[in-house]
Backbone of each chain as ProteinMPNN parsed JSONL, in Angstrom:
{"seq_chain_A": "XXXXXXXXXXXXXXXXXXXXXXXXXXXXXXXXXXXXXXXXXXXXXXXXXXXXXXXXXXXXXXXXXXXXXXXXXXXXXXXXXXXXXXXXXXXXXXXXXXXXXXXXXXXXXXXXXXXXXXXXXXXXXXXXXX", "coords_chain_A": {"N_chain_A": [[97.077, 84.168, 125.708], [96.135, 87.416, 124.43], [94.773, 87.978, 121.307], [94.34, 90.051, 118.383], [92.758, 90.135, 115.232], [93.195, 91.146, 111.891], [91.533, 91.464, 108.854], [92.025, 92.136, 105.562], [91.255, 91.556, 103.016], [88.963, 90.337, 100.535], [86.717, 87.403, 100.365], [87.619, 84.317, 98.693], [89.544, 85.395, 96.999], [92.532, 85.816, 97.197], [94.162, 84.436, 99.642], [93.803, 85.434, 102.129], [91.543, 85.531, 103.924], [91.136, 82.839, 104.397], [93.612, 82.09, 105.56], [93.529, 83.712, 107.84], [91.343, 82.612, 109.124], [92.229, 79.957, 109.589], [94.38, 80.521, 111.242], [93.107, 81.771, 113.415], [91.52, 79.682, 114.345], [93.515, 77.842, 115.101], [94.751, 79.302, 117.116], [92.714, 79.528, 119.024], [92.438, 76.856, 119.642], [94.761, 76.451, 121.006], [94.215, 77.685, 123.305], [94.345, 80.432, 123.419], [93.069, 83.811, 123.543], [90.765, 85.372, 121.368], [90.419, 88.573, 120.824], [89.116, 90.228, 119.014], [87.948, 90.071, 115.619], [88.646, 91.968, 112.92], [87.224, 93.323, 110.028], [88.262, 94.869, 107.168], [88.577, 97.272, 104.465], [88.375, 95.509, 101.332], [87.9, 93.288, 102.779], [85.497, 93.401, 104.096], [83.651, 92.088, 102.555], [83.643, 89.494, 103.378], [81.552, 89.197, 105.041], [79.108, 88.867, 103.845], [75.863, 87.735, 103.763], [74.621, 86.752, 101.581], [76.31, 85.244, 100.11], [77.007, 82.598, 97.924], [78.699, 79.983, 97.458], [79.936, 77.289, 95.272], [78.715, 73.961, 95.991], [80.702, 72.095, 96.633], [82.733, 73.587, 97.552], [84.496, 75.4, 100.118], [82.565, 77.27, 102.516], [83.193, 80.333, 103.088], [82.07, 82.531, 104.466], [79.981, 81.444, 106.103], [81.574, 79.786, 107.599], [83.075, 81.539, 109.185], [80.908, 82.621, 110.628], [80.03, 80.364, 112.014], [82.282, 79.748, 113.563], [82.362, 81.995, 115.13], [80.026, 81.708, 116.594], [80.531, 79.363, 118.02], [82.687, 80.103, 119.617], [82.103, 82.507, 120.695], [82.965, 84.845, 119.306], [83.966, 88.191, 118.434], [83.087, 89.596, 115.614], [83.832, 92.154, 113.578], [82.801, 94.546, 111.222], [84.06, 97.087, 109.201], [82.426, 100.161, 109.072], [82.529, 102.302, 107.141], [83.949, 101.206, 105.022], [82.213, 99.131, 104.488], [79.775, 100.339, 103.722], [80.462, 101.567, 101.31], [80.737, 99.328, 99.754], [78.285, 98.165, 99.627], [77.418, 96.719, 101.85], [75.284, 96.035, 104.322], [73.639, 96.274, 107.519], [70.531, 95.7, 109.29], [69.806, 98.123, 110.544], [71.454, 100.021, 109.231], [70.56, 99.758, 106.617], [67.986, 100.734, 106.829], [68.508, 103.334, 107.674], [69.762, 104.369, 105.456], [67.84, 104.253, 103.553], [67.512, 101.873, 102.093], [66.326, 98.787, 100.557], [67.002, 96.328, 101.526], [69.071, 94.154, 103.568], [72.27, 92.639, 104.176], [73.973, 91.354, 105.954], [75.814, 88.754, 107.497], [75.083, 86.257, 110.033], [76.446, 86.737, 113.256], [78.275, 88.665, 112.587], [79.006, 92.158, 113.084], [78.387, 95.608, 112.333], [80.553, 98.304, 112.646], [82.613, 101.087, 113.776], [85.932, 102.316, 112.777], [87.249, 102.787, 115.083], [86.979, 100.542, 116.576], [88.932, 98.869, 115.638], [91.238, 100.183, 116.427], [90.871, 100.055, 119.189], [90.983, 97.289, 119.507], [93.642, 96.865, 118.844], [94.868, 98.142, 120.977], [93.879, 96.831, 123.264], [94.624, 94.187, 122.864], [97.35, 91.804, 122.992], [98.723, 91.115, 120.761], [98.549, 92.026, 117.327], [97.471, 90.643, 114.428], [97.907, 90.707, 111.001], [96.16, 90.068, 108.026], [96.159, 90.006, 104.56], [96.109, 91.338, 101.172]], "CA_chain_A": [[97.408, 85.51, 125.243], [95.017, 88.053, 123.721], [95.088, 88.329, 119.919], [93.367, 90.7, 117.506], [92.999, 89.726, 113.841], [92.711, 92.098, 110.893], [91.398, 90.849, 107.524], [91.931, 93.248, 104.61], [90.987, 91.054, 101.672], [87.683, 89.648, 100.39], [86.78, 85.944, 100.285], [87.825, 83.69, 97.378], [90.385, 86.217, 96.147], [93.771, 85.06, 97.329], [94.078, 83.463, 100.728], [93.85, 86.134, 103.42], [90.465, 85.141, 104.825], [91.4, 81.439, 104.772], [94.733, 82.079, 106.507], [93.068, 84.316, 109.094], [90.465, 81.626, 109.75], [93.055, 78.847, 110.101], [95.172, 81.042, 112.363], [92.184, 81.989, 114.537], [91.15, 78.374, 114.853], [94.686, 77.271, 115.78], [94.981, 80.076, 118.345], [91.675, 79.125, 119.982], [92.75, 75.485, 120.048], [95.858, 76.522, 121.959], [93.744, 78.347, 124.52], [94.488, 81.884, 123.372], [91.817, 84.541, 123.406], [90.672, 86.257, 120.202], [89.683, 89.745, 121.316], [88.227, 90.691, 117.944], [88.39, 89.943, 114.222], [88.17, 93.188, 112.262], [87.213, 93.206, 108.567], [88.48, 96.214, 106.655], [88.724, 97.323, 102.994], [87.567, 94.473, 100.686], [87.637, 92.26, 103.782], [84.096, 93.473, 104.54], [82.861, 91.141, 101.76], [83.585, 88.231, 104.11], [80.382, 89.205, 105.915], [77.857, 88.858, 103.08], [74.954, 86.6, 103.988], [74.123, 86.298, 100.274], [77.362, 84.466, 99.451], [76.593, 81.221, 97.574], [79.766, 79.273, 96.743], [79.558, 75.944, 94.852], [78.53, 73.092, 97.169], [81.918, 71.361, 97.012], [83.745, 74.554, 97.993], [84.29, 75.881, 101.486], [81.737, 78.467, 102.637], [84.029, 81.185, 103.94], [81.242, 83.382, 105.328], [79.36, 80.601, 107.133], [82.636, 79.25, 108.451], [83.315, 82.578, 110.197], [79.716, 82.711, 111.494], [80.001, 79.202, 112.908], [83.376, 79.879, 114.531], [81.95, 83.062, 116.052], [78.996, 81.15, 117.464], [81.143, 78.364, 118.891], [83.67, 80.673, 120.543], [81.646, 83.827, 121.089], [83.914, 85.806, 118.731], [83.461, 89.495, 118.033], [83.45, 89.839, 114.215], [83.418, 93.532, 113.317], [82.977, 95.006, 109.845], [84.229, 98.542, 109.17], [81.207, 100.751, 108.507], [82.779, 103.115, 105.941], [84.322, 100.247, 103.964], [81.032, 98.32, 104.215], [78.769, 101.114, 102.986], [80.958, 101.731, 99.935], [80.636, 98.068, 99.02], [76.926, 97.637, 99.68], [77.278, 95.757, 102.945], [74.435, 96.75, 105.279], [72.807, 95.528, 108.465], [69.156, 96.18, 109.26], [69.787, 99.534, 110.907], [72.081, 100.836, 108.189], [69.681, 99.709, 105.446], [66.884, 101.646, 107.126], [69.038, 104.696, 107.75], [70.139, 104.818, 104.118], [66.704, 104.098, 102.658], [67.681, 100.707, 101.217], [65.227, 97.829, 100.751], [67.461, 95.027, 102.019], [70.373, 94.12, 104.241], [72.937, 91.389, 103.754], [75.061, 90.951, 106.851], [75.665, 87.386, 107.993], [74.968, 86.064, 111.473], [77.711, 86.74, 113.995], [79.04, 89.866, 112.257], [78.34, 93.426, 113.36], [78.996, 96.744, 111.652], [80.941, 99.362, 113.577], [83.618, 102.017, 113.25], [87.36, 102.022, 112.775], [87.69, 102.856, 116.477], [87.002, 99.169, 117.089], [90.244, 98.305, 115.273], [92.208, 100.832, 117.319], [90.668, 99.466, 120.519], [91.486, 95.907, 119.461], [95.104, 96.981, 118.868], [95.3, 98.555, 122.322], [93.485, 95.827, 124.261], [95.24, 92.883, 122.619], [98.812, 91.782, 123.089], [99.239, 90.983, 119.386], [97.63, 92.276, 116.211], [97.976, 89.881, 113.279], [97.27, 91.268, 109.816], [96.074, 89.21, 106.833], [95.653, 90.817, 103.449], [96.558, 91.105, 99.809]], "C_chain_A": [[96.254, 86.087, 124.416], [95.449, 88.502, 122.318], [93.964, 89.146, 119.287], [93.758, 90.347, 116.069], [92.416, 90.784, 112.912], [92.691, 91.421, 109.526], [91.117, 91.964, 106.511], [91.55, 92.818, 103.195], [89.685, 90.267, 101.634], [87.848, 88.14, 100.312], [87.047, 85.487, 98.859], [88.689, 84.534, 96.451], [91.778, 85.62, 96.104], [93.57, 84.099, 98.497], [93.908, 84.109, 102.1], [92.785, 85.645, 104.405], [90.645, 83.698, 105.302], [92.513, 81.365, 105.81], [94.304, 82.617, 107.867], [92.193, 83.326, 109.856], [91.275, 80.487, 110.371], [93.863, 79.291, 111.321], [94.296, 81.189, 113.606], [91.815, 80.662, 115.197], [92.31, 77.739, 115.655], [94.953, 77.996, 117.1], [93.973, 79.686, 119.425], [91.97, 77.737, 120.541], [93.851, 75.47, 121.099], [95.473, 77.274, 123.234], [93.963, 79.847, 124.558], [93.115, 82.529, 123.226], [91.863, 85.392, 122.14], [89.794, 87.43, 120.619], [88.683, 90.229, 120.27], [88.82, 90.306, 116.595], [87.782, 91.135, 113.494], [88.31, 93.049, 110.75], [87.217, 94.605, 107.962], [88.689, 96.136, 105.133], [87.838, 96.238, 102.338], [87.249, 93.319, 101.645], [86.195, 92.26, 104.264], [83.225, 92.462, 103.78], [82.8, 89.743, 102.381], [82.318, 88.105, 104.939], [79.063, 89.114, 105.155], [77.064, 87.564, 103.254], [74.508, 85.984, 102.662], [75.157, 85.502, 99.49], [76.887, 83.033, 99.182], [77.71, 80.545, 96.778], [79.266, 77.908, 96.254], [79.558, 74.994, 96.055], [79.79, 72.356, 97.607], [83.043, 72.297, 97.45], [83.47, 74.944, 99.442], [83.416, 77.123, 101.473], [82.416, 79.404, 103.631], [83.195, 82.0, 104.932], [80.624, 82.564, 106.465], [80.381, 80.048, 108.121], [82.985, 80.251, 109.558], [82.14, 82.653, 111.171], [79.7, 81.576, 112.507], [81.086, 79.286, 113.982], [83.013, 80.928, 115.589], [80.948, 82.532, 117.07], [79.625, 80.208, 118.492], [82.039, 78.994, 119.953], [83.319, 82.086, 120.993], [82.597, 84.932, 120.594], [83.216, 87.113, 118.371], [83.955, 89.777, 116.608], [82.927, 91.216, 113.837], [83.776, 93.956, 111.902], [83.075, 96.532, 109.872], [83.07, 99.196, 108.422], [81.457, 101.513, 107.209], [83.125, 102.22, 104.756], [83.098, 99.451, 103.534], [80.026, 99.089, 103.364], [79.177, 101.313, 101.535], [80.708, 100.488, 99.097], [79.259, 97.414, 99.114], [76.72, 96.567, 100.721], [76.519, 96.462, 104.065], [73.793, 95.807, 106.283], [71.429, 96.195, 108.471], [69.077, 97.682, 109.539], [70.311, 100.433, 109.805], [71.222, 100.87, 106.925], [68.549, 100.72, 105.627], [67.355, 103.093, 107.049], [69.357, 105.257, 106.369], [69.035, 104.61, 103.09], [66.855, 102.946, 101.677], [66.636, 99.644, 101.552], [65.689, 96.479, 101.295], [68.754, 95.184, 102.805], [70.978, 92.759, 103.959], [74.023, 90.919, 104.711], [74.78, 89.575, 107.454], [75.622, 87.352, 109.518], [76.357, 86.08, 112.126], [78.588, 87.938, 113.692], [78.27, 91.092, 112.745], [79.105, 94.549, 112.68], [79.319, 97.817, 112.681], [82.088, 100.173, 112.985], [85.046, 101.537, 113.395], [87.952, 102.075, 114.193], [87.807, 101.475, 117.099], [88.319, 98.462, 116.752], [91.314, 98.876, 116.205], [92.121, 100.212, 118.714], [91.222, 98.046, 120.584], [93.014, 95.909, 119.537], [95.624, 97.308, 120.25], [95.051, 97.435, 123.341], [94.185, 94.48, 124.093], [96.747, 92.974, 122.744], [99.464, 91.662, 121.718], [98.14, 91.339, 118.388], [98.213, 91.589, 114.985], [97.174, 90.28, 112.036], [97.311, 90.286, 108.642], [95.495, 90.045, 105.703], [96.27, 90.451, 102.127], [98.014, 91.549, 99.67]], "O_chain_A": [[95.497, 85.348, 123.786], [96.372, 89.303, 122.168], [92.791, 88.961, 119.609], [94.942, 90.27, 115.739], [91.298, 91.259, 113.113], [93.7, 90.87, 109.085], [90.097, 92.648, 106.596], [91.529, 93.642, 102.281], [89.342, 89.597, 102.608], [88.967, 87.639, 100.207], [86.728, 86.206, 97.912], [88.58, 84.404, 95.231], [92.17, 84.998, 95.117], [92.895, 83.078, 98.364], [93.871, 83.414, 103.116], [93.08, 85.378, 105.57], [90.349, 83.37, 106.451], [92.386, 80.669, 106.817], [94.658, 82.065, 108.908], [92.287, 83.213, 111.078], [91.049, 80.1, 111.517], [94.012, 78.551, 112.293], [94.683, 80.789, 114.704], [91.798, 80.534, 116.421], [92.106, 77.18, 116.732], [95.338, 77.371, 118.088], [94.33, 79.533, 120.593], [91.785, 77.47, 121.729], [93.882, 74.6, 121.97], [96.298, 77.473, 124.125], [93.79, 80.474, 125.603], [92.14, 81.885, 122.84], [92.865, 86.051, 121.863], [88.578, 87.293, 120.75], [87.552, 90.592, 120.595], [90.039, 90.224, 116.442], [86.562, 91.295, 113.454], [89.379, 92.701, 110.248], [86.319, 95.412, 108.202], [88.946, 95.062, 104.59], [86.687, 96.063, 102.736], [86.413, 92.47, 101.338], [85.711, 91.253, 104.779], [82.19, 92.028, 104.286], [82.0, 88.908, 101.96], [82.032, 87.038, 105.482], [78.0, 89.267, 105.756], [77.529, 86.469, 102.937], [74.071, 84.834, 102.622], [74.919, 85.127, 98.342], [76.426, 82.342, 100.09], [77.67, 80.535, 95.548], [78.265, 77.412, 96.769], [80.303, 75.195, 97.014], [79.95, 72.028, 98.783], [84.167, 71.858, 97.691], [82.344, 74.829, 99.924], [83.495, 77.937, 100.553], [82.241, 79.287, 104.844], [83.569, 82.141, 106.096], [80.726, 82.934, 107.635], [80.098, 79.867, 109.305], [83.169, 79.871, 110.714], [82.336, 82.737, 112.383], [79.403, 81.775, 113.685], [80.858, 78.949, 115.144], [83.313, 80.771, 116.773], [81.011, 82.864, 118.254], [79.293, 80.251, 119.677], [82.141, 78.476, 121.066], [84.14, 82.777, 121.598], [82.981, 85.825, 121.35], [82.029, 87.131, 118.047], [85.112, 90.153, 116.417], [81.716, 91.428, 113.78], [84.9, 93.756, 111.442], [82.252, 97.193, 110.505], [82.769, 98.834, 107.285], [80.677, 101.385, 106.265], [82.662, 102.441, 103.637], [82.951, 99.126, 102.356], [79.487, 98.551, 102.397], [78.342, 101.237, 100.634], [80.495, 100.572, 97.887], [79.085, 96.257, 98.732], [75.955, 95.624, 100.521], [77.047, 97.382, 104.69], [73.443, 94.676, 105.946], [71.199, 97.151, 107.731], [68.367, 98.415, 108.85], [69.714, 101.459, 109.478], [71.163, 101.891, 106.241], [68.202, 101.46, 104.706], [66.706, 103.952, 106.451], [69.241, 106.459, 106.134], [69.262, 104.77, 101.891], [66.376, 103.031, 100.546], [66.123, 99.593, 102.669], [64.872, 95.583, 101.505], [69.436, 96.204, 102.719], [70.278, 91.833, 103.549], [74.906, 90.158, 104.314], [73.659, 89.276, 107.864], [76.061, 88.282, 110.194], [77.311, 85.505, 111.601], [79.535, 88.219, 114.428], [77.041, 91.076, 112.814], [80.315, 94.457, 112.476], [78.47, 98.194, 113.488], [82.482, 99.969, 111.836], [85.335, 100.522, 114.029], [89.002, 101.494, 114.467], [88.603, 101.247, 118.01], [88.763, 97.575, 117.481], [92.177, 98.152, 116.702], [93.133, 99.889, 119.337], [91.843, 97.648, 121.57], [93.61, 95.066, 120.207], [96.68, 96.825, 120.66], [95.909, 97.136, 124.172], [94.327, 93.723, 125.053], [97.344, 94.044, 122.625], [100.615, 92.056, 121.533], [96.971, 91.004, 118.575], [99.319, 91.914, 114.552], [95.946, 90.204, 112.016], [98.365, 89.744, 108.31], [94.472, 90.709, 105.867], [96.877, 89.39, 101.977], [98.593, 91.438, 98.59]]}, "seq_chain_B": "XXXXXXXXXXXXXXXXXXXXXXXXXXXXXXXXXXXXXXXXXXXXXXXXXXXXXXXXXXXXXXXXXXXXXXXXXXXXXXXXXXXXXXXXXXXXXXXXXXXXX", "coords_chain_B": {"N_chain_B": [[111.553, 90.546, 120.437], [110.967, 90.412, 116.873], [108.455, 89.368, 114.586], [108.284, 88.816, 111.177], [105.945, 88.65, 108.557], [105.554, 87.2, 105.386], [103.604, 87.056, 102.582], [103.523, 86.909, 99.859], [104.699, 85.77, 96.639], [108.162, 86.019, 95.789], [108.553, 86.339, 93.129], [106.485, 87.76, 92.281], [105.936, 90.033, 93.847], [107.839, 92.602, 95.603], [107.954, 92.207, 98.309], [109.271, 90.324, 99.966], [111.971, 90.93, 99.549], [111.982, 93.587, 100.471], [111.327, 93.125, 103.146], [113.598, 91.686, 103.985], [115.456, 93.662, 103.757], [114.811, 95.397, 105.807], [114.6, 93.916, 108.159], [116.061, 92.996, 111.3], [119.028, 91.602, 112.804], [118.537, 88.409, 114.211], [115.803, 88.532, 114.161], [112.631, 86.958, 113.32], [111.264, 85.367, 110.427], [108.377, 84.572, 108.667], [107.362, 82.641, 105.978], [104.518, 82.393, 104.111], [101.363, 81.439, 102.489], [101.519, 82.504, 99.082], [104.077, 83.22, 99.56], [105.678, 81.091, 100.156], [107.059, 80.233, 97.933], [109.448, 81.516, 97.953], [110.973, 80.017, 99.635], [111.954, 77.813, 98.416], [114.309, 75.588, 96.812], [116.557, 76.023, 93.985], [115.72, 78.298, 92.677], [116.038, 81.755, 91.519], [116.146, 83.166, 93.837], [117.338, 81.742, 95.779], [120.034, 82.1, 96.668], [119.845, 84.58, 97.925], [118.136, 83.954, 100.055], [119.646, 82.006, 101.381], [121.749, 83.522, 102.286], [120.331, 85.211, 103.978], [119.615, 83.484, 105.983], [121.755, 83.46, 107.689], [121.401, 85.607, 109.342], [118.749, 85.674, 110.221], [115.928, 83.88, 111.699], [114.255, 81.727, 109.734], [111.074, 80.679, 108.69], [108.727, 78.355, 107.221], [105.412, 77.818, 106.081], [104.062, 74.754, 106.1], [101.456, 73.619, 105.291], [100.758, 75.425, 103.258], [102.725, 74.976, 101.368], [102.112, 72.397, 100.57], [99.508, 72.806, 99.605], [100.011, 73.999, 97.229], [101.145, 72.079, 95.69], [103.836, 71.83, 95.886], [107.047, 70.58, 97.048], [108.102, 69.528, 100.248], [110.623, 68.541, 100.529], [112.116, 70.116, 98.906], [112.601, 72.445, 100.209], [114.795, 75.011, 101.192], [117.768, 74.207, 102.943], [117.911, 74.728, 106.417], [115.841, 76.497, 106.614], [113.028, 76.524, 108.623], [110.372, 74.213, 109.041], [106.89, 74.738, 109.588], [103.524, 74.751, 111.039], [100.021, 75.786, 111.271], [99.613, 75.876, 114.029], [102.215, 76.248, 114.879], [102.659, 78.725, 113.74], [100.969, 80.286, 115.316], [102.351, 80.015, 117.745], [104.745, 81.342, 117.069], [103.808, 83.949, 116.762], [103.01, 84.443, 119.371], [105.451, 84.247, 120.717], [106.967, 86.375, 119.773], [107.259, 89.904, 120.184], [106.105, 91.762, 118.501], [104.266, 91.726, 115.428], [104.939, 92.006, 112.077], [103.372, 92.486, 109.128], [104.231, 92.053, 105.829], [102.629, 93.253, 103.477]], "CA_chain_B": [[111.902, 90.242, 119.045], [109.937, 90.742, 115.899], [108.124, 88.378, 113.549], [107.851, 89.373, 109.898], [105.242, 87.666, 107.733], [105.584, 87.504, 103.948], [102.59, 86.171, 101.984], [103.522, 86.959, 98.396], [105.863, 85.196, 95.982], [109.164, 87.026, 95.405], [108.473, 86.511, 91.671], [105.295, 88.564, 92.033], [106.081, 91.323, 94.541], [109.158, 92.737, 96.231], [107.777, 92.267, 99.769], [110.308, 89.54, 100.647], [113.212, 91.718, 99.509], [111.8, 94.718, 101.399], [111.385, 92.572, 104.496], [114.994, 91.343, 104.296], [116.198, 94.919, 103.857], [114.488, 96.095, 107.057], [114.679, 93.037, 109.327], [117.326, 93.078, 112.027], [119.627, 90.337, 113.222], [117.811, 87.697, 115.259], [114.362, 88.539, 113.902], [112.078, 85.774, 112.651], [110.496, 85.643, 109.208], [107.531, 83.442, 108.261], [106.895, 82.647, 104.593], [103.283, 81.612, 103.976], [100.618, 81.654, 101.239], [102.447, 82.441, 97.945], [105.425, 83.503, 100.057], [106.443, 79.832, 100.264], [107.925, 80.062, 96.756], [110.767, 82.052, 98.311], [111.681, 79.063, 100.495], [112.309, 76.625, 97.642], [115.623, 75.557, 96.158], [116.569, 76.027, 92.523], [115.208, 79.543, 92.09], [117.037, 82.821, 91.571], [116.156, 83.778, 95.172], [117.958, 80.807, 96.718], [121.233, 82.71, 97.256], [119.382, 85.633, 98.839], [117.595, 83.31, 101.254], [120.736, 81.34, 102.1], [122.457, 84.606, 102.977], [119.452, 85.724, 105.032], [119.584, 82.506, 107.078], [122.837, 83.762, 108.635], [120.965, 86.662, 110.264], [117.363, 85.543, 110.689], [115.263, 82.575, 111.773], [113.245, 81.736, 108.683], [110.103, 79.582, 108.794], [107.802, 78.236, 106.097], [104.169, 77.138, 106.477], [103.964, 73.521, 105.308], [100.176, 73.454, 104.579], [100.732, 76.25, 102.046], [103.595, 74.309, 100.39], [101.329, 71.256, 100.078], [98.349, 73.303, 98.845], [100.482, 74.41, 95.898], [101.764, 70.944, 95.022], [105.298, 71.903, 96.0], [107.535, 69.506, 97.907], [108.845, 69.996, 101.42], [112.033, 68.151, 100.335], [112.791, 71.171, 98.156], [112.81, 73.647, 101.026], [116.206, 75.314, 101.426], [118.287, 73.745, 104.239], [118.026, 75.789, 107.409], [114.501, 77.078, 106.783], [112.29, 75.591, 109.486], [108.981, 73.939, 108.676], [105.932, 74.93, 110.668], [102.118, 74.66, 110.643], [99.273, 76.907, 111.853], [99.876, 75.907, 115.474], [103.537, 76.858, 114.992], [102.445, 80.13, 113.386], [100.422, 80.896, 116.534], [103.455, 80.089, 118.721], [105.667, 82.4, 116.632], [103.174, 85.232, 117.078], [103.035, 84.6, 120.831], [106.844, 84.392, 121.182], [107.523, 87.658, 119.351], [106.495, 90.996, 120.773], [105.385, 92.466, 117.44], [104.173, 91.024, 114.147], [104.914, 92.943, 110.958], [102.961, 91.827, 107.883], [104.697, 92.753, 104.623], [101.576, 93.017, 102.488]], "C_chain_B": [[110.697, 90.435, 118.135], [109.721, 89.597, 114.908], [107.648, 89.115, 112.303], [107.077, 88.289, 109.157], [105.252, 88.138, 106.279], [104.64, 86.523, 103.254], [102.532, 86.246, 100.461], [104.804, 86.362, 97.835], [106.861, 86.296, 95.622], [109.183, 87.251, 93.886], [107.333, 87.447, 91.291], [105.446, 89.974, 92.61], [107.493, 91.418, 95.11], [109.075, 92.741, 97.757], [108.831, 91.459, 100.525], [111.628, 90.324, 100.677], [113.136, 92.922, 100.449], [111.947, 94.253, 102.84], [112.835, 92.312, 104.894], [115.853, 92.604, 104.446], [115.992, 95.575, 105.224], [114.646, 95.224, 108.309], [116.054, 93.168, 109.991], [117.753, 91.708, 112.518], [118.825, 89.699, 114.351], [116.307, 87.691, 115.078], [113.932, 87.233, 113.236], [111.237, 86.198, 111.455], [109.694, 84.391, 108.868], [107.078, 83.635, 106.817], [105.64, 81.79, 104.515], [102.504, 82.08, 102.752], [101.608, 81.577, 100.065], [103.891, 82.751, 98.347], [106.307, 82.263, 100.133], [107.392, 79.616, 99.08], [109.337, 80.589, 97.021], [111.606, 81.055, 99.085], [112.226, 77.869, 99.723], [113.686, 76.74, 96.973], [115.458, 75.671, 94.64], [115.954, 77.259, 91.893], [116.275, 80.626, 92.199], [117.065, 83.537, 92.929], [116.88, 82.913, 96.204], [119.165, 81.431, 97.43], [120.865, 83.772, 98.283], [118.925, 85.032, 100.166], [118.697, 82.648, 102.076], [121.555, 82.369, 102.873], [121.651, 85.102, 104.177], [119.421, 84.79, 106.237], [120.693, 82.747, 108.106], [122.39, 84.775, 109.678], [119.601, 86.423, 110.895], [116.951, 84.087, 110.847], [114.16, 82.591, 110.728], [112.388, 80.47, 108.766], [109.248, 79.549, 107.534], [106.6, 77.403, 106.535], [103.905, 75.942, 105.554], [102.597, 73.335, 104.612], [100.11, 74.272, 103.283], [101.679, 75.711, 100.966], [102.786, 73.193, 99.732], [100.156, 71.702, 99.211], [98.739, 73.68, 97.423], [101.165, 73.279, 95.137], [103.271, 71.004, 95.025], [105.746, 70.845, 97.007], [108.379, 70.052, 99.05], [110.328, 69.601, 101.331], [112.809, 69.258, 99.646], [112.958, 72.471, 98.931], [114.303, 73.798, 101.312], [116.616, 74.866, 102.836], [118.413, 74.912, 105.204], [116.716, 76.531, 107.622], [113.655, 76.064, 107.538], [110.846, 75.444, 109.027], [108.073, 74.184, 109.866], [104.51, 74.758, 110.129], [101.368, 75.806, 111.331], [99.498, 77.019, 113.363], [101.234, 76.566, 115.739], [103.502, 78.34, 114.685], [101.953, 80.88, 114.631], [101.533, 81.066, 117.584], [104.431, 81.208, 118.36], [105.112, 83.782, 116.976], [103.248, 85.501, 118.58], [104.447, 84.879, 121.346], [107.44, 85.763, 120.858], [106.624, 88.795, 119.799], [105.625, 91.718, 119.735], [105.346, 91.601, 116.184], [104.031, 92.067, 113.043], [104.548, 92.18, 109.683], [103.418, 92.668, 106.689], [103.711, 92.498, 103.499], [101.93, 93.684, 101.167]], "O_chain_B": [[109.565, 90.598, 118.59], [110.668, 88.951, 114.457], [106.729, 89.931, 112.364], [107.502, 87.134, 109.129], [104.995, 89.304, 105.982], [104.839, 85.31, 103.323], [101.61, 85.714, 99.843], [105.861, 86.433, 98.462], [106.463, 87.382, 95.199], [109.758, 88.23, 93.409], [107.219, 87.876, 90.142], [105.131, 90.968, 91.955], [108.246, 90.444, 95.101], [109.992, 93.21, 98.431], [109.248, 91.861, 101.611], [112.31, 90.373, 101.701], [114.105, 93.239, 101.139], [112.607, 94.903, 103.651], [113.258, 92.667, 105.995], [116.848, 92.608, 105.171], [116.895, 96.233, 105.74], [114.81, 95.754, 109.408], [117.063, 93.417, 109.33], [116.947, 90.784, 112.63], [118.476, 90.363, 115.327], [115.601, 86.942, 115.754], [114.747, 86.505, 112.67], [110.587, 87.244, 111.469], [110.243, 83.292, 108.789], [106.486, 84.658, 106.473], [105.682, 80.597, 104.815], [102.926, 83.005, 102.058], [102.454, 80.683, 100.044], [104.814, 82.56, 97.555], [107.533, 82.366, 100.169], [108.396, 78.914, 99.197], [110.3, 80.157, 96.386], [112.822, 81.22, 99.189], [112.888, 77.006, 100.301], [114.149, 77.827, 96.626], [114.378, 75.448, 94.092], [115.69, 77.269, 90.69], [117.286, 80.45, 92.879], [117.904, 84.411, 93.152], [117.018, 83.305, 97.363], [119.303, 81.308, 98.647], [121.469, 83.867, 99.352], [119.269, 85.519, 101.243], [118.692, 82.714, 103.305], [121.999, 82.105, 103.99], [122.201, 85.376, 105.244], [119.228, 85.232, 107.369], [120.595, 82.301, 109.249], [122.935, 84.807, 110.782], [119.329, 86.918, 111.989], [117.522, 83.186, 110.233], [113.226, 83.387, 110.827], [112.898, 79.357, 108.892], [109.062, 80.566, 106.866], [106.741, 76.417, 107.259], [103.569, 76.108, 104.381], [102.57, 72.931, 103.45], [99.473, 73.85, 102.318], [101.463, 75.958, 99.78], [102.771, 73.056, 98.508], [99.841, 71.064, 98.207], [97.902, 73.68, 96.52], [101.707, 73.501, 94.054], [103.922, 70.305, 94.249], [104.925, 70.283, 97.732], [109.243, 70.908, 98.86], [111.183, 70.224, 101.96], [114.029, 69.336, 99.782], [113.403, 73.478, 98.38], [114.984, 72.825, 101.634], [115.898, 75.115, 103.804], [118.956, 75.96, 104.855], [116.497, 77.125, 108.678], [113.57, 74.898, 107.152], [110.187, 76.422, 108.672], [108.427, 73.883, 111.006], [104.308, 74.635, 108.921], [101.992, 76.696, 111.909], [99.566, 78.121, 113.908], [101.391, 77.336, 116.687], [104.229, 79.124, 115.295], [102.448, 81.958, 114.958], [101.644, 82.112, 118.223], [104.892, 81.939, 119.236], [105.844, 84.667, 117.42], [103.51, 86.623, 119.013], [104.628, 85.647, 122.291], [108.31, 86.253, 121.577], [105.398, 88.679, 119.798], [104.548, 92.22, 120.056], [106.275, 90.841, 115.912], [103.125, 92.899, 113.069], [105.311, 91.337, 109.214], [103.047, 93.834, 106.554], [103.932, 91.623, 102.661], [101.163, 93.597, 100.208]]}, "name": "protein", "num_of_chains": 2, "seq": "XXXXXXXXXXXXXXXXXXXXXXXXXXXXXXXXXXXXXXXXXXXXXXXXXXXXXXXXXXXXXXXXXXXXXXXXXXXXXXXXXXXXXXXXXXXXXXXXXXXXXXXXXXXXXXXXXXXXXXXXXXXXXXXXXXXXXXXXXXXXXXXXXXXXXXXXXXXXXXXXXXXXXXXXXXXXXXXXXXXXXXXXXXXXXXXXXXXXXXXXXXXXXXXXXXXXXXXXXXXXXXXXXXXXXXX"}
């Protein structure tokens, strides 16, 4: 079955990103397809390449990047939510005259239309948030 | 059928009560994250949950009970234990998933 996942909360806050990750992993293990994982609101902070958690803690950002690489997942960060929170890819940094970008491997920045499309194309939309 | 997910403690938010107010007979409800506190015996929500079990299938995510140092023996009778794989199955079995954030 085709699933879409929505993450509305940042990493290390409560549990939304962890639950979404565990759910995604379990769904893939069962042979389901993950059409897209969409990061919205504070959820965009899950995509920061500059995240440095203590060594004995899970690395939420890298964990998503690795899962995306292993399963060819489409991790999409909402552009409007991202810009407000200082989350930029190379193109957006250039376009906004910023000197750096911070998006992690496997994530891409795009519009809210990608969430709508994920909702239409998938059979289930599962929401994780605060 | 519909799956409702509740991820906050009933002592913190009113999302569980809202969910129970809107859910219809035969619907399924999954308590996970801090929502697991609603599934435990000996709290002031026990009566509410026991009543709700007459109308709904209620599930609780065991990894989230364990992560909080709570005991699965203290889960109210009739609430079904599940894990992430079971969570995935619940989502697949129900046509819609409503998250009570």
